[in-house]
N, C-alpha and C positions, 0 to 999 in steps of 0.2 A: 333344683331351686337356686343354688348359688350361681348357676350359669345362665340365668334368665336374661340378664343384660347383654351378655356376650352373644347369646343365641339371637336376640332381637337385632343386634348390630349385623350379625352374619346374614340373617334372612331379610334384612332391610324392612323391619317391621317394628311395632311398639312392644314394650314390655308387657302391656296389658294383653296383647294378642298371644304372647308366649304363655302368659298365665292361663289362658284358655286351654292350653295343652294339658295342664294339670287337671282341669275339669273334665276333659275328654278321657284322661287316664282313669280318674275316679269313676266316671260313668261306665267305662269298659270293665272296671274291676267289680262294680256292683252287678252288672248284667251277666258277666262271665261266670260268676259264682253260681247263678241259677242254672247255668248250662252244665258245668262240670259235675255238680253234685249227683244228678240223676244218671249221668254217663258213668260215673264211678260206681254207682250201685248196680248198674246193668252189666258193665263190661269189666269190672274189677278195678283195682286202684292203680296198678303200675302203668298199663298202657295209656290211660288218660293223662297221667302225669307226664309221660314222655312226649305225648302229642302236644300237651299244653306248653311244655318247655320248648319244643320245636317252634311253635308259633311265636313264643316269646323271643327266641333268639333271632329269627328272621325279621321280626318287627324291630328289634333293637338295631340290627344292621341298617334297616331302612331309616331309622331315626338319625343315624350318623351321616346319611347321604341325601337328606331332604334338601330341596332348593327353595321351597316356599313354606310359609307358615301353615297353609292348609294341609300340605303333605305331612307336616309334623303332627297336626291334630289327628289325622287318620292313623299314622304310625303309632302314636302313643295310645290310641284307643285299642288297636290290635295288640300292642305290647301288653296292655292290661288284661285283655281277654285271655292271653296265654299265661301271663304271670300269676293270675289269681287261682289257676288250677291247683298248684301245689299247696296254696294256703288252705283251700277248701278240703282237698283230699287228705292232707296230712292229719287234720282233726279226725277224719273218718278212720284213718289207719290206726290211730291211737285206740279208738273204740274196738276195732277188730282184733288188734294184736295183744293188748295188755289187759290184765285182770282189772276189774273195777276198783280194787284196792290200790292199784298203781296209776290209774289214769290221771289223778290230780297232779302227781309228781311230773308226769310227762307233759301235761298241759302247762305246768309251770315253766318247763324248759321252752316250750313253744311261745308262751307269753313273754318270756325273757327276750327271745329273738324279735318277735313282732312288736313288742313295746319299745325296745331300745332303738330299733331301726330308724324310725322317723326322727329321733333325737340326734343320733350320731351320724346319720347320713349327710346332713348339711355340713357337719364338721369335716368329714372325709372329703366331701365335694370341694370345699374350700382348699384343702390340701392338694387335691388333684389339679385344680385350676391354677394353683401357684406355679406349677411346673409344666402344664400342658394346656391344650385348647379345650373348648367345650365338648368336642367330639370324644375326647378321652373319657368323659363321664360315662357315655354310652359304651365305650370300649371296656371299661371296668365292669359295667353291668353285664355285657356280653360274656366276659370271662367267667363271671359268677354263674350265668345261665349254663354255660358249657360244663362247668364243674358240677352243677346240680344234675345235669343230664347224665354225666358219667357215674356219679354216685348213685343215682336212681337205677340206672341200667344194671350196674354190677352189685349194688349193695342193698337194694330194697326188695324183699320177697313179696310175692303177691299175697295179700292178707285177706282178700275177699273173693269168694267164689263167684265168677261171673254168672249172671242170670241168663239162661239159655232161651227162655221164651221171650217173644217180642212184646213190647208195650203196645197196647192196641191203639192208643192215640195220645197226642200231647195233652188232651183234656184231662186224662188220668194223671199225668204228671202234675198239672196244676191242682188237681184234687188232693194229691199227696201233700203238696205244699200247704193247702188249706187245712187239711186234717192235722198237720203238725202245728200250724199256727193256732189252732183251737185249743192246744194244750197250754193252759194259762201259765204254768210254771215256765215253759219254754219261752213264751212271749215276754214275761216279766224279766227274766234274766238276760234275754237277748237285748231288750231295751236298756237295761242297766249296763251291759257290755258296750252298747253303742254310745251311751252318755259318757262312760269312762274314756272311751276312745276319742269322743268329741272334746272332752276336757283336755286331753293330751294334745289334740290338734290346735285347740285354742291357745294353749301354752306355747306350742311351737310357732304358731303364726304371730303371736304377740311378743315372743322372746326378743327379737331384735329391737323393738320399740322400748321394752322395759329395761333391757340390759345396756344397750348402746345409746339410744336416743335420749331416754329419760335418765338413765343411770350415768351416762357419760363414760362408760367403760370401753375398753379397746376390743378389737376383734379377737385377740388372744383370750381376754377375759370372758368374752362371749362363748368361745369354744370351751373354756374351763367350766363355766357355769353349766352349760349343756351336758358336759361330760360328768359332772358331779351328780346331776339329776338322773342321767342314764345309769350311773352306778347305784343310785337309790332304787331305781326300778329293778335292777339286778338283785340287789339284796332282798327286796320285798318278795320277788318271785321265788328266790331261794328259800326264804323263811316260810313260805306258804305251807309246804309239806310238814314242816316242824310244828307250825301252829295248828295244823289239822289234828295233831295228837291231843290237843287241849280244847279245841273248839270244833263244832260241826262246820261243814263247808258253808251252809246257809248262814250260820252265825258270823263267820268270817266276812261274808258279804255285807251283812248288816253293820258290823263294827267298822268296816272300811268306809262304807258310804256315810255313816254317822260322823266319823272322824273327818272326812273330807268336807262335809257340810259345816261342821264347826270351824274348821280352818278357813273355809271360804267366807264365813261371816266376819271373822277376825281380819282376814285379808282385805275384804271390801272396806271395812271400817278404817284400817290403817292407810289404804290407798286414798280414801277420801280425805284423810288428814295429811296427805303428802309426806309420809314419814321417810326416813332415810332408806335408800335403795338396798342397803345391806340387810335390813330387817325384812323387807319384802322378799328378797331372794331366799332368805332362810325359810320363810313361810311357804314360798313356792315349792321348796324341796319337800316339805311335809304335805303339801297339797298333791304333788305328783307321786310321792312314795306309795300311797295305798292303791294307786292304779296298777302297780305291779302285783298286788294281791287280787284285785278284781278281775284281771284278764283270765287267769287260769280257773278261778273259782266259778265265775259265771259261765265259762265254757263247759266246765264239768257238769254244772247243774242243768244247763240247757240241752246238751247233746247226749250225754251218756244214757238217758232213759230210752233212746232209740237205738235199735240194734241192726235189723235187716236193712234199713234205709238211713243209716247214719250219715251217708254222703249227702243225701237230700236235706237232712236236718242241718248238717254243717253248712251247706250252701245257703239255706234260708237264714241261718244264724249270722253268717258273714254279711249277707246283703242287708239285713236289718241293722246290723252293727254299723256298716258303712253309711247307710241312709241316715241314721240318727246322728252319726258323727258329722255328716254333711250339714244337717239341719242346725246342729250346735255351732258349726263354723259360720253358717249363714246368719244366725242370730247374733253371733259375736261381731260380724261385719256390720250388721245393721245398728248395733249399739255403739260401735266405734265412732268416737268424735275427737280422737287425739288426746284424751285425758286418761289418767290412771283410774279414775272412778269407773269409766266405761269398761275397762279391762276387768276390774274387780267385779262389776255386775255380770260380765260374761261368765267368769268363774263361778259366781254364786248361782246364776241361772242353771248352769249344768248340774251342780250338786243338789240344788233344791229340787230339780225335776227328778233326779235319781232317788232322792229321799222320799218324795211323795209316792212315786211308783212302787218302790220297794216295800213301804209300810202300809200300802193298801192291802186289804184282806185278800190273800191268795187262797183259792179254794184247795182243799185237800186233793192231792193227785193220787191216782191209782198207783199200785206198785210198778216199778220200772218196767217189768216184763210186759205188763198190760198196756203201757204207754206206747209200745212199738206200733208204729203205723204201717200197715201192710201196703206194699206197692200194688196199685191196681193194674191188673193185666187182663 
């Protein structure tokens, strides 16, 4: 994102066309997750991760050498197809490898990484662009991909026994997705996770407007504010396992959503009154903070009931999460009119939706072992 203008100049196109590359990336990320989940259940976890990382690295190299904007769109789509494999399969590995009593702790670590990434990445990107060209952004991403490939090859054991029988048809794969989707608990917490991710994306998208354009702060202050909120996400994710000793995981989700909802009401009111930017930034910290709790807790509640096909459940969870986040961002763009009130409405719309979904009556679910959806063969 920090290199959009430079990329537009290099490819002799508009910034709007470069922004489309972000949309193609998100599209590939959503579609790819549905691909890697069933493959990980059928062939084991390690090989699909290595294949996905290989696709990711090749596509990243392609991004560095594109000559037209259309080529960048395609390269970013393929990069996302490969990049989402590790995201999907890592959640399934947690279910395979760790006891149920430890999964929330591990999901908190994953949430820490996945939640902080979209906040600190633009800050790091700005630092890279200060010394290098836009191609260096993809160069750093390529180095990270190579590192992950090496770590996976030598450090990740196979945690899931590959299925030796053939899946009879792709129709059965879609039936597996449908059977998982029918588990109401899974659907509810997948939607909550998506809205939490959407709220974070709304914050990231509106951050420059709030901090620099409206607040009149410098680029350095922009980076500082984002870093502080990233630290808040870290602390929240770290505290999740400690809070579990005092509250059930479901209770943590309800408390977090309720807290965000109350903060969003206050935030909308103060934005309408055009209060000082310092007060808004403090409230934004408390708005973002509970997201660090929601990421691991919703993942735990949605995925751990599924054992044999946790990869498929993880894939569907990730796709729903990304789709809902995209809708939240789309609604935010529709509400945007260059005012603080519009931003406040976007924050409020996200948390109000989560609040309504969460406190609808959720049917009692069977015991986790009985929620396992068998893969049709």
